N, C-alpha and C positions, 0 to 999 in steps of 0.2 A: 356315390354319384359316379356314373359311368362317363368316361370321356370318349367322344366320338373322333375317330381318326378318318380323315378323308384321304383316300388313296387314289391318285390320278397319275396318268402317264406324264412323264417329263419330256419336253421337246428335246430332240437330239441336237447337239451343238455342231452339227456338220452341215455345210452348205457347199454346193457345187458352183464354181465360177463358170464363166462363159466357155472356157476351154475344157470343162468337165473335171477340173481338179478339185478334190474335196479339201476344204479348209475347216479348221476347228475354231469354234467360238467367235466367229466374226473377225478372226485375225488372219495374218498371212501364213500362219503355221499350217502345214499340210497334214492330212491323215497319215501320209507316208512317214513323215517325221516322227509322229507320236508312236505309230506302230513299230517302226524300226528301233526306236529308243527302248520301248517296252520289250521287244524281242531280244535286245542286248542285255536285258536284266534291270533296266532302270525302273524305279518305282514311280508311281504317279506324282509323288511329292518331288522327286528329283527332276522329272520332266517339267513340272510347273516351275521349278526353280531355274531350270536351264532356259525356259522360254517364259519370261515374266508376263508377256501379253496374254498367256493362257490362264484361265481360272482353274483352280484345282478340281472343282466339280466337273468342268468340261473335259479335263484329262481323264478323270474316272469314267465319265459317260462314254468317251471315245474308246477307252480300253474295253469297257463292257460291251459296246457295240461290236468291236473287233472280235471279242471272245464268243459272242453269240452268233456272229455272221462270218466266221473265219474263212470259209471257202469263197464266199463272195468278195471279201476284202482281199484275200490272197490273189484272186483272179484280177481284181482291179490293180493291185500293186504290180503284178506281172506285166500287165498291159502298159502301165506307166514306165516300168523299167525298160521294156522293149522300145517304147517310144523315145525314151531318153537316150538309149543306145543308137537309135536311128539318127537322132539329131546330132549326137556326138560324131558319128561317122560322116554325116553331111558337112559338118563344120570342118572336119579334118580335110575333106576334099576341097572345100571352098577356101580354106586358109592354110596354105602350105606351111607346115611347121619345120621343114628342113632348113637348118641353118639359122633358126630364129635367134638363138643365143648369140651367135656371132654378129648378126645384124644389129641386135640391141646393143651389144658391147661397142660395135663400130660407131653407132649413133652417139653413145655416151662419150666416146673418146674424141668426138669432133670438136 
């Protein structure tokens, strides 16, 4: 008796929020987070353990997507890193960090 195996594509567990940030499995965990952990040598199981809101299957699917679309994902990550640096520099301009330790200590000692 032959068993029939139905092979069908699985939906990718990535969604883009209104700001264009890719999130994994309907969680707040970003594609950036999973790819960076994988690039540092973490296994899918370690990533799922570190981020309990992620399903292990979603971590594997995300890593698979990254490996199959490395150039596109690296371009996306580079744009996100550039944007993060821009925001960081704007925040430094907006909120002067000079003397912050002294100001906080002075407040504490009042």
